[in-house]
C-alpha positions as CSV (number, residue, x, y, z in Angstrom):
1,M,145.1,101.2,42.5
2,A,147.4,99.0,40.4
3,F,147.0,95.7,42.2
4,K,144.6,93.7,40.1
5,T,144.5,90.8,42.6
6,R,144.9,90.6,46.4
7,P,145.3,86.9,47.1
8,A,145.0,85.4,50.6
9,L,148.2,84.5,52.3
10,V,148.5,80.9,53.5
11,P,150.7,80.3,56.6
12,M,153.8,78.2,56.0
13,P,156.5,77.0,58.4
14,N,159.1,79.4,59.9
15,D,156.9,82.6,59.7
16,H,156.6,82.4,55.9
17,W,153.5,82.9,53.8
18,A,152.4,81.6,50.4
19,F,150.1,83.4,47.9
20,E,146.9,81.3,47.5
21,T,146.4,82.7,44.0
22,P,148.5,84.8,41.6
23,L,149.3,88.3,42.7
24,L,149.1,90.9,39.8
25,W,150.4,94.4,39.7
26,D,149.6,96.4,36.5
27,D,149.6,100.2,36.5
28,G,149.2,100.5,32.7
29,R,152.9,101.0,32.1
30,E,154.4,97.9,33.7
31,A,153.0,94.6,34.9
32,V,154.4,91.9,37.2
33,M,152.7,88.6,38.2
34,V,153.7,86.5,41.1
35,P,152.6,82.9,40.7
36,H,150.4,81.3,43.3
37,G,152.4,79.4,45.8
38,F,155.2,81.9,45.9
39,V,156.6,81.9,49.5
40,M,157.6,85.1,51.2
41,N,158.2,86.4,54.7
42,G,156.2,89.6,54.4
43,A,158.0,92.9,54.4
44,S,161.5,92.6,55.8
45,I,161.1,95.0,58.7
46,P,163.2,94.3,61.8
47,R,161.1,93.8,64.9
48,V,162.5,96.8,66.6
49,F,160.8,99.0,63.9
50,W,157.4,97.4,63.9
51,S,155.9,100.1,66.1
52,T,157.3,102.8,63.8
53,I,157.1,101.3,60.3
54,G,154.5,98.5,60.8
55,H,154.1,94.8,60.9
56,P,155.6,92.7,58.1
57,L,152.1,91.6,57.0
58,D,150.5,95.0,57.2
59,T,147.9,95.1,54.4
60,Q,149.2,98.5,53.2
61,F,152.5,97.0,52.0
62,V,152.4,93.2,52.1
63,Y,151.5,93.0,48.4
64,A,154.2,95.4,47.4
65,A,156.6,93.4,49.5
66,G,155.5,90.2,47.8
67,I,156.1,91.6,44.3
68,H,159.5,92.9,45.5
69,D,160.5,89.6,47.1
70,Y,159.5,87.8,43.9
71,E,161.4,90.1,41.6
72,C,164.5,89.8,43.9
73,T,164.2,86.0,43.6
74,V,163.8,85.7,39.9
75,Q,166.3,88.6,39.1
76,V,165.2,89.3,35.5
77,T,164.9,93.0,36.1
78,S,167.6,95.3,37.4
79,P,167.7,96.0,41.1
80,A,167.2,99.7,40.5
81,V,164.0,99.1,38.6
82,V,162.7,96.6,41.2
83,H,163.4,98.9,44.1
84,R,161.9,101.9,42.3
85,R,158.8,99.8,41.5
86,F,158.5,98.9,45.2
87,G,158.3,102.6,46.0
88,A,155.7,103.1,43.3
89,M,153.6,100.3,44.7
90,L,153.8,101.6,48.2
91,K,152.7,105.0,47.0
92,A,149.8,103.5,45.1
93,E,148.8,101.7,48.4
94,G,148.7,105.0,50.2
95,V,151.9,104.5,52.3
96,G,152.9,108.0,53.6
97,L,155.9,109.8,52.3
98,V,158.1,109.3,55.4
99,R,157.4,105.6,55.8
100,R,157.7,105.0,52.1
101,T,161.0,106.8,51.9
102,L,162.4,104.8,54.8
103,M,161.3,101.5,53.3
104,V,162.7,102.3,49.8
105,A,166.0,103.6,51.3
106,A,166.3,100.3,53.3
107,V,165.9,98.1,50.2
108,M,168.3,100.4,48.2
109,A,170.9,100.1,51.0
110,F,170.4,96.6,52.3
111,G,168.4,94.8,49.6
112,P,169.9,92.2,47.3
113,R,172.0,93.2,44.2
114,W,172.4,91.2,41.0
115,S,173.3,91.7,37.4
116,V,170.8,91.4,34.6
């Protein structure tokens, strides 16, 4: 596993959550750290798909979603790399191929875009 930390999520207003301590992903090739206090809404999964994909705070992908949300916020790495890394994190967390493919396709199609 490449998540070096798994911080608790602190409830915030409006169905948002903050990381109690830093979240660190490091797979030996690339590393990303989300600072404590970063606020996220979990994985952006429309409610209609919760029974198929999973709940936004599912432990299998909430940390990958947190890194992805953070990288989409700071926008220092290209969207293609950020979205690819999201897929790699989901795979490392054991998310199955079909669910992982759907989630990555969704962020590729509907996720934010920016220039580096």
